[in-house]
N, C-alpha and C positions, 0 to 999 in steps of 0.2 A: 558386732564387733568379732574381729575372727578369732575362735576359740583353740585350747590347746587341739582339736580334733580335724584342725581346719588342712586345709594339703595343702599343697607351693604349685603351681603353673607349673611347668616348663612347656616355651613354646619350641617347636620344629617349624623351618619355614622355609621351604621349595621355593624354592626363585628358579624360574623353566615357564616359557610365554609359550604361548595355545603353537602349538602341533600342523601348524598351518603348510599348507606344500605349498614353495617355495620360499618363506619366511621363516622357515629355523634349520639349522646345522649347515651354514650357509659358508662356510671355508669345508666341507664334507663336500656337500652339490657341488663343490669348483667341480671334485677329485674326482664323485660317479654321478648324479642324478640329485636330482629334485626325490625321484619319487624314493629311490634309497632316504635321501636325508629323513627327510619325512619317516619314513618307515623304525628307523634308530632310533628317529625323535621319541616317537611315538610308545619304543618300545623303554628305553631309561624313562618316560614317567612315569609308563605303567608300572614297570619294574619297582621302579621308591618307591609310585606310592601305595601297592602292596603293602611290602615292606615296613616305610613307618606306618605302616595306617594300622597294624597291629601292635598289640602290646608289645612292648622291645620296652620298658624300663620300671625295674622294679621298686617299691619304696613305696610312700607317702605323698605322694606326683599324680594329680590331673595331669596329661597332658593334653597341647593344645596345635591340631596339626595348620598349617593353613600356605596354603600356592601365592608365590607370587608372582603376579604377571604382567604386561600391555601389550596390548591399550585393554583401555575397561572394556572397549564393546564386542571382546572376546566372551566375556563371563557365559552371556545364553551358551555359546556354542560350546563351551570350554569344561563348562555343568554336566553337559547333556550326550559329554562324549566321555568323561568319567564314567557314567554312569552307568555306562555299552557297557568301557573295555574294565573297566573295576567294580567292579556289583559292588560286595563283599568291601570294601574298604574305600567308597568315592565317601560315601555319606559324614566319614571321621574328619573328612577335610572343610577345610572353609576356603572362598576365594577372594581373596582380594586385590585387586587391579595397583600399582607401584602408584604414588606419591608422581604428580609431576611438578619438575624440577620448578623452582621460581627465580629471580638473580639475588637472591642473599642465598642463595645454593653454590654458587659460580665455586666456590671453597671444599666442597663433598661433590660436586656434579653427578649428573642425574639419579645413575649406581646409587650414592653416597645419602642422596635425597630421602630415594625410595629406600634402603633397606631403615634407615632413620626412623622412616615417618612408618613405617608398616609397626614397628616396636612401641614407640609413640602409641599409632592403631590399636596396639593388641595391649599397649599394660594400662591404658586407657580405659577399655570395658575391663579386662577382667582382673586387676585388683583387686578393686574391692566389693565385688561378685562373688554369690556360689559364694562363704565362705573359705573363700579362696589367699592366699599375698601370691604377690609377682615374683616369678620362680629365673633361674637364666632361658637364654632362647638360644635358639640353633640356629648359623643358617646355611644351606649347603643347596648345592647346585644338579643340573638335570646333566651338567660334564660328564658326574662319577658316580655312574648307577653301581660299580661294586663298594662304594661306601660298606664296610659291614655295620651295621647296627650295633651291637655293641658301644665297638668308638665311640660313636654317639653318645648312648651311656652313658656308656664313663666320662668321653666329655660335660655332660650333665651334672655331675660331681663334684666334677673338678670345679665348675662353673658358683654351682649351693654354696658358695660361702655364707651368705646369710642370706635373709629374704629380704621385700626393698623394708617392711615394716621395721625392721630391726639398720636395719640405712636410715629409715627418720630419725631415730633416736639420735643416732650418734652425729647426724645430724645436730639435731639439736644440741647438745653438749658439747660437740667437740667447733662443731660453727664444719664448714663445707668438710668429709672429708679424703677429699680427692689436693688438700692443700699441703702441702710440709713432709706430703707421707702421714698423714696423719693414719689414715686405715687405707687395704689396698686389698680389693675385691680380682682374684683371677679369670682371665679369660685364656682358652685354650685353641690352638689353632694349627690346621692341620694342610701344610703349604703339595705347594704342587710343585713338577719336578720343570715345567715352563714358568717356577717365577710368580707366579696367580694361588691360590690356594684353594680346597675342596672342603674346608670345616669352618665355621666360625665359633664358639659356643665364647659366649657371655655373660658376665651376672647379672642378677636385679638393678645394682647398679648401674643400668648403665637405663634405668630406666627418669635416674632421680634430673632437674635439669634439662642444662643442654645435650646430659648424655650423651642419647638418641643422633644426635646428629655431631659430634665433634670425636665421635669416635671414627669419622667416618673422615677426614680433615685432609687434605693430602694425601687421599690413598689413585696411586697411578695406575688406576681400571685397566685395565687391554693392555698391559705387560708385565716384561720379566721382573719388576721394583713393586707389584700389585703385593705381595704378602708384604718383603720388608719394610714397603709404607705405611701399610695397613699397622702393622703392630710398633707404627708411631709412632704412628697418632693413639693407639689400644697406650702404651704409657706417656704420654704426654696428657690422657684423662689420669692417667693413677696405676691404670690398671697394671697387674706384673704378668703374666708373659706365659704360660704352656706349649711348647711345642709336641703337637705328636707326627705320626707317618708319616711320610713322604708319597703322592699317589700321583699318578698320570689320570689330568682331566681330558677327554675325548675331547680332541675340535678336527683331526687331521685324520687322513688314512691311513700315518704311520700309526698313531696314535691306536686304532681303530685295533691294527694288525697287536699290534700290544695286549689289546680287553681282551681281543680272539685266544690269543696265546695265554689268555689265566683264565680266561674260563674253561680254554681244553683241559686244561693243567689242574686246576682245584675245583674239584663237584660242590665244595658246601659254598661259593661263593652265590648269590642269591639270588639269580637275573635270570626264569625263564623264556623270558618274554628275548631278551637280545640271547640267549644258550636258538633258541626257535632260530631266531635273524641272522644267523655267525655260524652256528657249527653244522 
C-alpha cells in the first residue's frame, strides 16, 4: 500500500500519428506539398517531445509521457525515428497505439474511444504500481507546438483536486460522487480559435468506472463545436470545467503564417526545429 511518501502520477499524452509522407498534415499538404507537410509535422513532434520530455512539473509528481498514435503498425518506425530525432528525450516517452473502436463506441467516435482507452490502459498499469497514485491526465496535440510547458503544469495543478485513492473512499462513503453533485473535480481546457481545443487536462476520477469513456460522449470531433460539446460531456460526467487561454492550432497555410509571426516576435517560444524551418 502506498505510504506517506507516495507520489502522484501525472500523465501527458501527445496525440500524434507517425509523420509519414503523404499521411500527415494533409490539409497543409494540399496548400503546399507533401514534402513540406512532412517536414512541418516532424518539426512539431520533435519540438514537443523535447519540450515536454524534460522536467516541467514541480512537486511530488512522477510524470508519465505517452505518444498516442495510429496505426499500430508504425510503432517500430516511430521509435526508431524518435531515437534519431530526439536522442536526449525519446527514452522518456512510451508509444501507445490507439484503441480500435467497436460498435459500442458509436457515441464517442473513434477518437473518443482512443482517448478513453488510453486513460484506462495507463491507469490500470500505474495506479497501484511503484508506490504511486493515479493523478491528472493531460492531452495535447501536435498542431499546437507553441503551447507553453507552464500552461500544462498549471493545468495539472488545477486537475489535481485529489488522488484516485481518495475518490475510492468517497465512492464508499457517498456512493457515486458524480450523482447529485456530491463531489466535483475540475477539468481544464484550452480552446482553439477554430472551435476545437488544444489542451484537455482531466482529474484522477476520470479513471473511475466508465468515466474515461463518458468524458467523450457525443463530442463533435473535427467541427467548430468540438470544444463546446467536449465541455458538455465533462459536465455531464460531473466535472467542473475551467477554461485556459485560446490558441491557434496549425491546420492550414493561414494558421502557419500566424505561427511564423509568433515565432518571429517572441523568442521565448521553445520551438527550435520550427524556427529553423520557418524563419
